[in-house]
ZAZA-251250 format. One record per atom (N, C-alpha, C): residue number from 1; residue in one letter; atom name; x negated, y negated, z negated. Coordinates in steps of 0.05 Angstrom, whole numbers. Layout:
+-----+---+----+--------+--------+--------+
!   k ! r !  a !   east !  north !     up !
+-----+---+----+--------+--------+--------+
! NUM ! a ! CA !      X !      Y !      Z !
...
+-----+---+----+--------+--------+--------+
This chain:
+-----+---+----+--------+--------+--------+
!   k ! r !  a !   east !  north !     up !
+-----+---+----+--------+--------+--------+
!   1 ! m !  N !    521 !    -81 !    158 !
!   1 ! m ! CA !    506 !    -93 !    136 !
!   1 ! m !  C !    487 !    -72 !    124 !
!   2 ! k !  N !    463 !    -80 !    118 !
!   2 ! k ! CA !    444 !    -62 !    106 !
!   2 ! k !  C !    440 !    -69 !     77 !
!   3 ! n !  N !    442 !    -50 !     59 !
!   3 ! n ! CA !    438 !    -55 !     30 !
!   3 ! n !  C !    411 !    -45 !     22 !
!   4 ! q !  N !    397 !    -60 !      5 !
!   4 ! q ! CA !    372 !    -51 !     -7 !
!   4 ! q !  C !    374 !    -56 !    -37 !
!   5 ! v !  N !    365 !    -36 !    -52 !
!   5 ! v ! CA !    366 !    -37 !    -81 !
!   5 ! v !  C !    339 !    -30 !    -93 !
!   6 ! a !  N !    331 !    -46 !   -114 !
!   6 ! a ! CA !    308 !    -39 !   -130 !
!   6 ! a !  C !    317 !    -30 !   -157 !
!   7 ! i !  N !    307 !     -7 !   -166 !
!   7 ! i ! CA !    314 !      4 !   -192 !
!   7 ! i !  C !    290 !      1 !   -210 !
!   8 ! i !  N !    293 !    -11 !   -233 !
!   8 ! i ! CA !    271 !    -14 !   -251 !
!   8 ! i !  C !    271 !      9 !   -271 !
!   9 ! g !  N !    252 !     26 !   -270 !
!   9 ! g ! CA !    249 !     49 !   -289 !
!   9 ! g !  C !    256 !     75 !   -276 !
!  10 ! g !  N !    237 !     94 !   -279 !
!  10 ! g ! CA !    241 !    121 !   -268 !
!  10 ! g !  C !    249 !    141 !   -289 !
!  11 ! g !  N !    266 !    133 !   -308 !
!  11 ! g ! CA !    277 !    151 !   -327 !
!  11 ! g !  C !    301 !    166 !   -316 !
!  12 ! p !  N !    315 !    181 !   -333 !
!  12 ! p ! CA !    338 !    196 !   -324 !
!  12 ! p !  C !    359 !    179 !   -310 !
!  13 ! s !  N !    365 !    156 !   -321 !
!  13 ! s ! CA !    386 !    139 !   -308 !
!  13 ! s !  C !    377 !    128 !   -282 !
!  14 ! g !  N !    352 !    118 !   -280 !
!  14 ! g ! CA !    342 !    107 !   -255 !
!  14 ! g !  C !    340 !    128 !   -233 !
!  15 ! l !  N !    331 !    152 !   -240 !
!  15 ! l ! CA !    329 !    173 !   -221 !
!  15 ! l !  C !    356 !    182 !   -211 !
!  16 ! l !  N !    376 !    185 !   -229 !
!  16 ! l ! CA !    403 !    193 !   -221 !
!  16 ! l !  C !    415 !    171 !   -204 !
!  17 ! l !  N !    412 !    146 !   -211 !
!  17 ! l ! CA !    423 !    125 !   -195 !
!  17 ! l !  C !    411 !    125 !   -167 !
!  18 ! s !  N !    385 !    129 !   -165 !
!  18 ! s ! CA !    372 !    129 !   -138 !
!  18 ! s !  C !    383 !    152 !   -121 !
!  19 ! q !  N !    388 !    175 !   -133 !
!  19 ! q ! CA !    399 !    198 !   -119 !
!  19 ! q !  C !    427 !    192 !   -109 !
!  20 ! l !  N !    443 !    180 !   -126 !
!  20 ! l ! CA !    471 !    174 !   -118 !
!  20 ! l !  C !    471 !    153 !    -95 !
!  21 ! l !  N !    454 !    133 !    -97 !
!  21 ! l ! CA !    452 !    113 !    -76 !
!  21 ! l !  C !    443 !    125 !    -50 !
!  22 ! q !  N !    423 !    142 !    -51 !
!  22 ! q ! CA !    413 !    155 !    -26 !
!  22 ! q !  C !    435 !    172 !    -13 !
!  23 ! l !  N !    450 !    187 !    -30 !
!  23 ! l ! CA !    472 !    203 !    -19 !
!  23 ! l !  C !    494 !    186 !     -6 !
!  24 ! s !  N !    496 !    160 !    -14 !
!  24 ! s ! CA !    515 !    141 !     -2 !
!  24 ! s !  C !    503 !    126 !     21 !
!  25 ! g !  N !    478 !    132 !     28 !
!  25 ! g ! CA !    465 !    119 !     51 !
!  25 ! g !  C !    453 !     92 !     44 !
!  26 ! i !  N !    449 !     86 !     19 !
!  26 ! i ! CA !    437 !     60 !     10 !
!  26 ! i !  C !    408 !     64 !      4 !
!  27 ! d !  N !    391 !     49 !     18 !
!  27 ! d ! CA !    362 !     51 !     12 !
!  27 ! d !  C !    355 !     39 !    -15 !
!  28 ! c !  N !    337 !     52 !    -29 !
!  28 ! c ! CA !    329 !     41 !    -55 !
!  28 ! c !  C !    299 !     48 !    -60 !
!  29 ! v !  N !    288 !     33 !    -78 !
!  29 ! v ! CA !    261 !     38 !    -87 !
!  29 ! v !  C !    261 !     38 !   -118 !
!  30 ! i !  N !    246 !     56 !   -130 !
!  30 ! i ! CA !    243 !     57 !   -159 !
!  30 ! i !  C !    217 !     45 !   -167 !
!  31 ! l !  N !    218 !     26 !   -185 !
!  31 ! l ! CA !    194 !     13 !   -196 !
!  31 ! l !  C !    189 !     23 !   -224 !
!  32 ! e !  N !    165 !     35 !   -229 !
!  32 ! e ! CA !    158 !     47 !   -255 !
!  32 ! e !  C !    130 !     39 !   -261 !
!  33 ! k !  N !    125 !     30 !   -285 !
!  33 ! k ! CA !     98 !     22 !   -292 !
!  33 ! k !  C !     79 !     45 !   -300 !
!  34 ! q !  N !     91 !     68 !   -307 !
!  34 ! q ! CA !     75 !     91 !   -314 !
!  34 ! q !  C !     68 !    108 !   -289 !
!  35 ! t !  N !     49 !    125 !   -292 !
!  35 ! t ! CA !     42 !    142 !   -269 !
!  35 ! t !  C !     63 !    164 !   -264 !
!  36 ! r !  N !     63 !    174 !   -240 !
!  36 ! r ! CA !     83 !    196 !   -234 !
!  36 ! r !  C !     79 !    220 !   -252 !
!  37 ! d !  N !     54 !    228 !   -258 !
!  37 ! d ! CA !     49 !    250 !   -275 !
!  37 ! d !  C !     60 !    245 !   -303 !
!  38 ! y !  N !     57 !    221 !   -313 !
!  38 ! y ! CA !     67 !    214 !   -340 !
!  38 ! y !  C !     98 !    216 !   -340 !
!  39 ! v !  N !    111 !    205 !   -321 !
!  39 ! v ! CA !    140 !    206 !   -320 !
!  39 ! v !  C !    150 !    235 !   -318 !
!  40 ! l !  N !    138 !    251 !   -301 !
!  40 ! l ! CA !    147 !    278 !   -297 !
!  40 ! l !  C !    142 !    296 !   -321 !
!  41 ! s !  N !    122 !    289 !   -337 !
!  41 ! s ! CA !    115 !    306 !   -360 !
!  41 ! s !  C !    130 !    300 !   -385 !
!  42 ! r !  N !    144 !    277 !   -385 !
!  42 ! r ! CA !    159 !    269 !   -409 !
!  42 ! r !  C !    187 !    280 !   -408 !
!  43 ! i !  N !    197 !    289 !   -431 !
!  43 ! i ! CA !    224 !    298 !   -434 !
!  43 ! i !  C !    239 !    274 !   -445 !
!  44 ! r !  N !    257 !    261 !   -429 !
!  44 ! r ! CA !    270 !    237 !   -438 !
!  44 ! r !  C !    300 !    240 !   -442 !
!  45 ! a !  N !    312 !    261 !   -432 !
!  45 ! a ! CA !    341 !    264 !   -435 !
!  45 ! a !  C !    346 !    292 !   -445 !
!  46 ! g !  N !    353 !    294 !   -470 !
!  46 ! g ! CA !    358 !    321 !   -482 !
!  46 ! g !  C !    388 !    328 !   -481 !
!  47 ! v !  N !    405 !    308 !   -478 !
!  47 ! v ! CA !    434 !    313 !   -479 !
!  47 ! v !  C !    447 !    300 !   -455 !
!  48 ! l !  N !    464 !    314 !   -441 !
!  48 ! l ! CA !    480 !    302 !   -419 !
!  48 ! l !  C !    509 !    299 !   -430 !
!  49 ! e !  N !    518 !    274 !   -430 !
!  49 ! e ! CA !    545 !    269 !   -440 !
!  49 ! e !  C !    565 !    278 !   -419 !
!  50 ! q !  N !    590 !    280 !   -427 !
!  50 ! q ! CA !    612 !    291 !   -410 !
!  50 ! q !  C !    614 !    275 !   -384 !
!  51 ! g !  N !    612 !    249 !   -385 !
!  51 ! g ! CA !    615 !    233 !   -361 !
!  51 ! g !  C !    593 !    239 !   -341 !
!  52 ! k !  N !    569 !    243 !   -350 !
!  52 ! k ! CA !    546 !    250 !   -332 !
!  52 ! k !  C !    550 !    278 !   -321 !
!  53 ! q !  N !    559 !    296 !   -338 !
!  53 ! q ! CA !    564 !    323 !   -328 !
!  53 ! q !  C !    584 !    324 !   -306 !
!  54 ! s !  N !    605 !    309 !   -309 !
!  54 ! s ! CA !    626 !    308 !   -289 !
!  54 ! s !  C !    616 !    296 !   -263 !
!  55 ! l !  N !    600 !    274 !   -266 !
!  55 ! l ! CA !    588 !    261 !   -243 !
!  55 ! l !  C !    570 !    280 !   -227 !
!  56 ! l !  N !    554 !    295 !   -241 !
!  56 ! l ! CA !    536 !    314 !   -228 !
!  56 ! l !  C !    550 !    337 !   -214 !
!  57 ! r !  N !    573 !    345 !   -225 !
!  57 ! r ! CA !    588 !    366 !   -212 !
!  57 ! r !  C !    599 !    357 !   -186 !
+-----+---+----+--------+--------+--------+
C-alpha cells in the first residue's frame, strides 16, 4: 500500500511532521501560501516543549 499525505502549512509543526513522515517512508507534500523566502525568514517557534524535545531526540 502506498500512502500520500498533504500537509497544509510550512510552519514548525508542518515541517516537523513532514520530516517524521519521510523518515517513515511516507511521501508527503507541504502546501504553503507564502513564498519560501518568507517562511524561512520568519521566526515562528521560540519555545520547544518537553514532548517535542523528546521526539526530536
